[in-house]
Every structure is written in structure tokens, then in C-alpha cells.
N, C-alpha and C positions, 0 to 999 in steps of 0.2 A: 115709496112704492114697493111693489113686489119684486122679488128677485127673478133673474132669468130662468126659463125652463131648464130643468136638469140640475138645479141647485140641490145638493144633498142637505136634508134637514133631519133633525131629531125631534120627536114629538113626545111630550110627557103629558099623560092624561091622568087626571085625578080619579081615584077610586070612587065609584058611586056611593053616595050617602056617607062619605068620610066625615063631613062636618058633624052630622048627627052622632056618629060613633065616637068621635073625639069629644064632643060635648058631653055625651053620656059618661065617658071615662073620667072627665074632669068633675062631673057631678058626683060620681062614686068616690073619687079620691077626696073630694071636699067633705063628703059625709063621713068617710073613714077618719080623716084628720080631725074633724070636729068631735067625733065620738071619742077618739083617743085622748084628745085634749080635755075632754069632759071628765074622764076618769081621774078622780083626785089622787089616788095612791100611786099612779104612774108618774105624776109630776112632770108632764110634758109641755106645759104652757110655755116654757122658756124657748122651746124649739120653733114656735109659731108655725106649725105645720100647715094650718089652714091658710095663713098669709102666703106661705111659700107656694102652695098649690095655686092660689089666686094669681100670684106673680108669674108662675110658669105658664098658666093658662093665657094670661094677657100677652105673653111673648109668643106662644105657639099658635094661637088662633089666627093672627094675621098671616102666618106662614102658609096657611092653607089656600091663600089667594095666590095663584101662580103669576099674577101680574107683579106681585111683590118680588118674586124670584127673578122675573125678567128685569125689573128695575135694579135689583142687586147685581145681576150680570152686567148691566150697562155700567154701573159704578165700578165694578171690579175691572172691566175692560179699560175704563178710563184711568183708574189708579195704577194699573200694571202695564199701561201702554209702553211699548219699547222693551219690555222684558223678553228675553229669549228663552228662558227656562220654564215659563208658565204661560198658559193661554186659557182664555175663557170663551165659550161659544157666544156668538152674536145672537141675541134674542130677536125674533121677528115680531115686534110688538103689534104690528097691524094684524097679525094672525093669532095673537095670544089673548086669552080670556082668563077669567077666574079659575076655570077648570082645565084649561089646555095651554101648555107652553110649547111654542114652536121656536126652534133655534137652528142656526146653521150648524151642520154636523162638523165636528172637529176630530181629526185622528190624533191619538196620543195615548199616553198612559195615565189612568186616573190616579189621583193622589190618595 
């Protein structure tokens, strides 16, 4: 259920069209990597730059879904339960979507 009125929250809102911008960046990186690997005298095949860009893309794109971040916060809270030196905010999953993350506000020093 929802928290009582007056509960302090932090709201993270994704930038508009960020998915399109990030996809364009990865497209351009992929084209550059392919072009550089294609130039024979550079001998860059061994670096597998195109594969590295693809792997980085596959890791980064799911991170644009703020529900993934909420899930990770839940896992960190579980894994660090009882620790006194570190705290993670509690995500309010019922208010969180792909583009908006809502979590209980936590006072402290960022790491």
C-alpha cells in the first residue's frame, strides 16, 4: 500500500527521449567500430571493438528501465540489512514505472 501522508520521497524522472538518444549513440559507436575494424592496415580485429560495443549496449539498455533500478535497490536493501554504515532508499514500487522511480528519502552522505 501507499505510505502515510507526509512521507518524504525522492523522485527520479528519466530525460525525455533518452532511449532514442542512447540508441543513436550505440548505432554510431557500432558504425565507427565496424569502420575501424575494416581498415586492414590498422589491424584492429583483435580488439573486437564491435563486439565490445554490442556487449556494452546489452548491459546499458536495460538500465534505462527505472523498474530495474528499483529491483536492484530492493536487493541491496536485503543484502545489506543490518549494516549500520550503509543504507539504501526503499523504492516505492507501486509508484515506479519505466520512466519514474519513487523512493523514500534518506538523509546521508552519498558514496
